[in-house]
N, C-alpha and C positions, 0 to 999 in steps of 0.2 A: 473427197478423195479417200479411197479405202486404205486402211492401214496395211503396210507391207509385212510379209512374214520375215522372220529373222533367220539367218543362216546358222549352221552349226558353229562356225567359227565365232560369229557374233555372240551366240549364246554363251560360249565358254568365256569370252571376254567380260560378259555381264554377270558371270557367276552362276549361270544356269547349268544343271547337269541332267543328262538324259537317263531315263530308267534303263536298267540293263536289258539289252536285247532289242530296244526300240530302233536304234539306228540300223540294225542288221535285218529288220523285217523285209521279207521279199515282196509282200503285198503292199503296194503304195496306197496310203490312205487318201480318201477324198480330199479335195481342196475346199476349204470352207468358203462360204459366201457371206458377205456382210450386208446388213440391211434387213428391212422387213419387220413385221410384228409377230411376236409369239403370243397367241391367245391361249390361256391356260385355265381350265377348270380344276383348281387345286383340291387337295384332300379336304380343305375347309371351304369349299366353294359356296356353301350356304351361309357362311358367317362373315359379316363385315368386321373390320378392325375393331378391337375392343378398346384400345388406347394407343396413342402415339408417344406417351410419356414413359420412359423406361422405369421411372420411380414408382409407377403404378403396379409393377410386378405382374404383368399379365403374360401368361404363357404364350399368347399369340403374337407377342411383339417380335419374336424371331422370324415368324412367317411374314409379317407385314413390313418390317423395317430391315430385315436381314439381307435384302437386296442392296440396301444403302449403307447400313452400318455393319462393320466387320467385327471379328473376334480374334482372340489370340490364336486359337486353333480352329481347324475345320477338317472335314473328311478329305482324305487323299483320293480323289476320283480316278487317279491313275491305277489304283488298286481295285477298281470296280470289276465285276464279273464281265461286263461288256468289253473291258480291255484285257481280259485274261487273268484278272486277279480274283481273290476269294470273297470280296465283299459286295453285297447287293445295294447297300445304302438305302435301305427301306426302314430301318428302325427309327422310332420316334426321336430318340435322344441317346443312342448308344454307339460310341466309337471305340472299339477295342484299340489298344495302344498302337498296333502296327497298321491301323487303318486311318490314323490321324496324322495331319501335317501341321506345320506352322502356317498360320495365315498372316496376321500382323506380327506374330512372333517369328523370328528367324531361327533361333536356337534357345535351349534352356538347359539348366543343370542344377543339381542340388549342391549348394555351397557347404551345407552341413545338414544333419537329419531334418531340421525344421526351417531351413532357409532356401527358398526357390528363387533362382535368378533367371530372368527372361531377357534375352537380347532381342530388340525390336528391329524390324526391317527399316533401313534408311531410305530416304527419298520418296516415301509415300506421302501424298498430298491431300489435304482438305481443300476442295475448290472454294473459290470466293462465293459467299452467300450474302447478298445485300441485306443490310439490317442486322446481320449476325457477325460476320467475320470477313477479313481479307483472306486470300489464299495463303496457306502456310503448310509447313511440314507437320505430319503426325509425330508426336513425341510422347515420352513416358508419362508426362504430366496429364495427358489425356486419359491414360489407363487409370491413373490414380483418381482423377476426377470422376470417371465413370463408375469405378468401384465405390467411391464415397457416396454418390447420390443413391446407389442401390442399398448400401449398408445402412445409411441414415434414414431411409424411407420408413414411415410408420406402417407401410403395407408389406414390408419384407416378411418372408417366411421365417417363423421362429427357428432359431439355432442354425440357420442356413450358412452363415459366415462366422460362426463361433470359433472355428478352427484358425481363423486368420487374425493375427495380432495387429499387423500394420502392413500397408502397401506404400512403398517409397520409390520415388524416382531417383535412382543413384546417379544417373547422368541422362542426357536427352534421349538416349536410345537403350537404356537399361532400367528395367523395373524389377523391384525385389519384393517378394511376398514373404514376410516373416510370420511363421505359423506359431500358434500356441501349442499345437501338437500335430503330428503327421495325420493327414486325412487321405484315405484311399481314393476318394472321388475328386481329388484336386484338379485333374484335367477338365472334368465336367463342371464343377462348381463355379470356377471363374476362368474357364478356357473356351469351351464350346457349348456350355449349357444354356438354359432358357434365359438366364438373367445376367449375361456377360457380354452384351454388345457394347462396343466402344463408340463414344460420342465426343465431339470437340468440347473443350471446357467453356467455349464461348456460348454454349447453349444456355448458360445461366442468365444470359441477357434477354432471352426470348421466352415466349410461352411454349413449354415443351409439349403441351397437349394439342397444339395446332399442327396439322399434318404438313403445313407449308414449311415448318421448321425442322422437319426430319432431314438430318444431314450426316454424312459419314464419308468414309474412304472407299466405299464399295463400288461394284461395277455399274450400278445404276443410280439415278436420282429419282425421287418420287415426284413425277410431273403433275399428277392430278389424282384426287380422290373424289369419287362420286358415291355418296352414301348408298349402301345396299345395291350398288350397280357395278362399280369397277374401281380397281386400283391400277393406275397407269404409270409405268416406270420407263424412263428414257436412259439410253446408253450414256455412260460416263466416258467421254473420248480420251480422258487422261488416266484411265485406270491402269494400275501398276502390273497386274498379273497377266499371264500368258497361258495358252493351251498348247501342249506339245503333241504334234501329230507327225509320226515318223521322225525324220531328222530336222524338222522345222518347228519353230514356236511362233504362234500367232497371237497378236494382241486380241484380248477379249474385252467386252462381250461382242459376239458376232451380230446379234439382232439389234435393231435400232430401238425397239420398244418391247417390253413385256407387259401384257395386260392380264391381271387377275380378274376373271369374270365372277361376279357374285350373283348366283342364281338360286333362288329358294325352291323352285319347282323342279321335280325330277324329270318329268316329261320334257320340260323346256331344255334342260341341259343335255339330255340325251339327244334331242333333236338338233341342238347346236353342234354336237359332235358329228352327227351324220351328215349335216349340211356344210361341214368345213368351217363353221364359225368358231369352233374350238379346234386348235391343233392337237391339244393333249387334254384328256379327261382322266384325272388321276384316281378317281374313286367311283367304281361302278359295281352295283350289287349283282350278284350271280344271276338273279332272276332276269336281268336285261341282256346278259351276255350272248346267249344263243341267238336271240333275235337280231342283235347288232351284227353278229358274225354272218348272218344270212343276208341282211339288208346292206351291209357295208363291209364286204369281204376284204377290202383293201387295208383295213386297219391292222395295226400291229398290237400285240397284247403282252401283258405280264400279269401274273397272279401272285398274290402275297397274303400271308396270314396277318390279319389286322394287328397292329401294334398297340391295341387298346383293349383292355379287358371290359367285359360287360357284366354288370352285377346289380343286384338290389341291396343297397347298404341298409342294415338295420341298426338303429341307434341303440347301442348297448347300455346307454345311460338312461334309457326309458323302459318302463314296463310295457309289455312282457318280454322285450328283447334282452333284458338283463339276465334272462334264464337261458343257458346253453341248450336246454332241451327244446325250447321254442325255436331257437335258430336252426337247430338240426332238423326239427320237424318240418320247417318251411322248405329246407333244401330237399328233404325226402319227398315232399309233395309235388316237386317239379319233375316232369318226365324229360330229362335232359337229352336222352338219345332220340326221343321223338322230335324234339326241337332241332337237333342236328339233321335228322333224316327228312322231316317234313317241312319244317319252317325254313331251314337253310338249304334244303335239297341235297344234303350230304356235303355241302361246301363249308364245313366248319369242323373245329376240333373240340372235343368234349372238355378238356382241361388245358388251358394255355395262359393262366393267370393265377397268382401275381407274377410268376416267371414266364418267359416266352421261349418257345423251342429254339429261336434264333440266338439265344444267350449261351449256347453251347453247354458246357458242363454245369453251369449254374442251374439249368433246367433239369428237373427230375420228372420223368413220365409218370402218368397216373398209375400204370401197372406196377411201378416200383414203390408206390406210396403204401403206408400202413392200411390195413383193412378198414379202420374207422374213417379214413378219408375216402377211400374208394367207394364206401357206402353212400357218401354224400352225393355221389353222381349217379346213384341208382334210384329207381322209381319205387318207393315203398309207402303208398298213401296210408295203409293200415297202421304201419309203425308210426307214421307222422301223427295220426289221431291219438295213438297210445301215448306218445311223448307229450302232446298237448294236454291230455288229461292228467298225466303225472305232474305237469307244471301248473296245474290249477286252471286250465282253460278247456274243460271238456266240451263246452259249447262253442269253442272258437273265440274269435275277437275280431275287431275291425281296426284298421289303421290307415292313415293318409300316406300316399307315396307321390312324390314330385318327379316329373319327367320333363325333359327338354323337348320343345316343339321343333327344334332344328334338326332332329335326327329321325329320318324316315324309318329306319329299322326299329328304333325304340318305340315309335308310335304304333308300329305293327306288332311288336313283340310283347309290349306291356299288357294288352288285353288277354293274350295267351297265358301269361304268368298269372294274371288275375283269375282266369278260369280254373287253372290248376289249384290255386289256393282255396278257391271257393269249394272245391270238392272235399276239402278237409275242414270246412267250417270257418275259414278265415276270409274276411271281406276286406278287400283292398280298394280304397277310394283314391282314384287317380286325379292328380292336380297338374295339368299341363302348364308349363311356364316358358316364355320366350327366353332364349339362352342367357342373356345378360342378367335377368332376374333369377333364373335357375342357378347360375353361378354365384350370384350375390347371396342367396339364402344359405348356401353352404359356407362361404367365406365368413359370413357374419354369424354362423352357428344358429340361424333361425329356421333351418330346414326341418321338415317333419320327421316322424319316426322311420319312415321309409323314403329312400332317395335312390332313384333309378339312374345309374350313371354309367357312362363309358369313359374310362380313365386310362391314360397312357401308361404303358409299362415303364416308360422312360429308360431305365437301365437296371441291371440286376439288383443293385443295392438300393437305389432311390425308390424303386417300386415298393419295397418293404417299408422304407423310412417314411415316405410321404403319406402312405395309405394307413399305417397302423401305429406310428409313434404318437405318444400323447401330445395333444394340442397342435398337431401339424395341420396346415391349411387344408390339404386334400385328404383328410381323414373323416369322411362323412359318417362312418359308423361310430365315431367318438370312442373307438377302442383305446384302452389304456391299461398297460401292464408294466410296472416298474422293471420287472425282470426282462421283458422283451426290449424295453427302451435301453437298458444297460447293455444288452447283447448287441444291439445296433451300434452303440457307441464303441464297443470292442471291434465290431466289424469295420467301422470307419477308420480305426487306428491300426488295423492289421496290414502290414506291408506285403505279406506272402499271399499271392493270389490263390494258391491251392487251399490255404487255410480259409480264405474268404469264401471260396466255393463251398467248403464244408459248413461254414456258418450260415450262408444263404440257404442251403438245403435244409438245415436244421430249423431255421426260422420259418421257412415256407411250410414245412410240415406242421409246425406249431400253429401258425395262423390259419391254415386250412382247417385244421381240427377244431379251432375255436369258432369257426363259421360266423364271423361278424357280417358276412354277406350271404345272399343266395348266389352261389357261383353259377354263372351261365356260360354256355359255349362261346367260343371265339370264331367268327366267320372269316372266310377268305374273301378278299376284295380284288378287283381287276382294274388295271390301268390300260387305257387304249390311246394310241396316237397314230396320226397319219404318216405315211412313209416319207413325206417331204420333210419331216422333222429329223434332222441329222445329229449325229454325235450324242445319241440318247438311247437308253435301254430300259427305261422304266424306273430309273432311280428317283427317289422322292425327297431324301434329306441328306445333307452333308454336315450334319450337326443336329442340334436340338430343334426340330420342326423348322429347319432352315434350308430352303431350296435354292437360295441365291446362287451359290457356286455351280449348281447344276444348270440352271437356266442361262447363265452367262456363257456356257460352253456349247450351247445348242445353236445350230444355224438352220435356216429355212432354204430348201432347194426350190427357188422360185420357179425355175423352168419346169420341174416336175409338177409343182402345184398347178401351174397354168395348163400343162398337158393333161392333167386329171380333171380339168374343167372348173378350177377354183381360182 
């Protein structure tokens, strides 16, 4: 039996409130349909799950288990562009304050400058899981347990939770975060970030690495995992949340199943979209777009600037990359504008990292940067040779660069970078690695002097911290400057956002000028979906790499799909 919609009166009795203006809309929204399967080629469709254990601190955990496990906060999709709001929900891990809502958190407030009190929603249930737990209510002790297993993990990111003194369950529905000091990223660090999914404390009884033990309060359960093929999620019939459409609220999720398709071959996943085997393909390179629009004109489209920077990290703790002249020389050897125009066909921006244009005032355009930084994006091979000679490398040098085999663009772009460097006498030896191995050499600090990476911007502050602070996991250049580190600490403790913007701009200029990377352009990516996919506008994430809240609100127009021959 399909769940019934709730009337406005019933909503008010249950404590729901409608967004201003919704009830007065003159255009009646479509009535959602229940059932069917949503097949998705996600932004990570070439990658299988890296781990099911939250204590492994894998960034992909939010993508793979965030359909099942929820967080304290999530993106408020009622504020999406599709619904007339200002937010696209495309950023990898950035939720401005007014784009965020409580998910498992009902409300929160500061009891004093370093004590955060979070009131949890009541009546949210963990379903029964044989061998693990009986059905019971989600409570504050689950938040404490989830934080504890992350904080005590030997794989945790250094300094990540240093601002938290203690997490305490004050009562069954109140959790208190006692801080050592204020931290400006508090909503991200243990609210909607990569490492803040909430699990039941009974998980300590089972093997957390087994996908069969993934459990949570979310809109779906993980029904089946087929290595390198598919992740299959089934609707949770007792899920607590609702989707408001007009003056009615509907129980979600609408679809019976969501299937993540894992497809390594680009031709195969493009064909899967054309033939309707995929309802949504979230990441399409520009080079395929025109052909798809001609062969499959029914598709709907969205374009976005990739939320991940592309660069070649140079280990500044190794020679000759410890010399700034060498690092600047390699930047000047690359014809960035030619890459934008010819490699990306104009579908790219010259400079969009480490800050992203979608970060508002945190982002400073290239034309506003000092001349020394603007020069790094110009093509000056003669000056590159001169700098190399001044640095004691008149005949050039050779070095090894590691690259992931899971990224089509990387595999195409790296030979081009190699050819540019060769013109100034620098030989780059390319070492392709499967993604798990590629990631492992970085996290264990065994990577080579060159490391060709696509790394997420995350958010305005984290982008600088994770990439350039001493000993951080995602710092492949091994950049280390005590003054930079101290300024990041000041940034974290600053409560005034205008002052934080000033510090971010200052540090961005500093790190660009230091050139620990060969800075490369950031390309535009396309998302396509069939018109039978309803209540969707190309949104990708409602938190850190977490699409669960988006997929749970989509429904399939089965009649339209059949009429279109699928």
